[in-house]
C-alpha positions, 0 to 999 in steps of 0.5 A: 177920295175913296171913290177915286182910289177905288177906280185907280185901284181897278185901272191899275190892278188890270194892268199889273196883274198882266205886267205880272203874269209877263215878267214872270213868264219872262224869268231868266232872259236876258234884260228881261227888267229893260223889257219890261220897264220900256213897256211900262214906261212906252204904255204911259206916253202912250196913255198920254197921247190917247187921253189927249186925243180922246175926243177924235178917237171916240168920234171916229168911224161912225162914233164907234172909234173907242171901241175899234181902238180898245179891240185893236189893242187887244187884239194885237196883245193876244197875237203878241202872246201867241208868239210867245207862248209858242217859241216858249214850247220849243225853248222852255225846256233848254232855259229851265237847263241852264237857268243859271247862265246866259246861253244862245237859247235864253239871247234867242228869247230876247226876240219873243220878250221883245213881242211881251215888251209889247203886250206890257206898253199896250196894256198900260197904254189901255187902262192908263188912257182909261185912268187918266179920262175917268180923272178928268170926267171926276174933275169935271164933275167936281172932285176936289183937287185933294181927293185927286191927290190923295185917291189916285196914290191909294190907288196905284198903291194898292194895285201895284201891290197885288200884282207884287204879291202875285208875282212872287206867288208865282216865283215860288213854283218850282223851276221844273213846272215854272214855265209850263204854268206861266205858259198856260197862264199866258194861254188864259190871259190871251183867250180873255183878252180876245173875249174882251175885244169881241166884246167892244167889237159887239158893242161897235156893231162889228160882230153879232152877239150870238145871244147877248147873255148866255148865261148869268152868274153874278150871283155867284161871283159879280164882274164888279168886286175885286176876285171877279176884276183879277178872274176877268183879266186872268183868264176872261171870266165874265158873269153873263158873256155874249156867245162870241165872246164864248167863240173868240175865247174858245178859238183863241185857246185853241189854236194856242194849245194846238200851236204849242203842241206842234212847237213841243212835238217839233223840237222833240223830234229835231232833238230825237235825231240827233247824234250825242256828242264824244266825250273827250279822251282825257290825256291819262287816258290817252297816255294809258293807251299809248302805253299798252 
């Protein structure tokens, strides 16, 4: 039972952390709950479908199908997160200013949130399919029905609880700093996902490693530890990364940083050239002018 619960907890934690950051980053956007909930539902359905066809996926492309599938899912998520953070760089201030009302700028965010719905779906898809496959393997290796029925809910509840704790912690950030903080969290998340995608492509022999182990910090923080697992998801931490993983991480972070800066400058320049609307004269002022 404990082994099943730990396995499910680790996989649910990875998905929950991504969902948490996405949910926090879209705070104040209209229909945010519908988008995030829909993404989770689509991910669960997709995970079941992937699990059913796992054998065919694994045998595709010379036996590297599973690695390529995982890399494709992660890189797609990176692209969609990148779209959102660049959009937020130009609209975040308007959303802070109008947080209590649904304005045109917030409504315009629906297309960006739709991208993050796909990120949620892809995260749940990947981790959910792994859970299903692992549980199949455990059942085949002799895990009892009681172990599965008890361990799965425990692991699921633990992972979701940690996700909620992070979410409510993020909500404590002052609103004037909130979108900046969550935007940077998404940048680090995207860089980490990109690094993990590189690892899968190296395993599939589609990319050179450029050094199988640049350093080893497992003595300080192991990849298998709970903190190491969480840091791996949130910032792409690896105790012993390959050189290509570092290249992917740095390029992704740099591209998103430059994109955010360019969008911010463009928005500032565009806003600075706008004429300030004149305040309409009050009826009292008009009457006073006529009297003089």
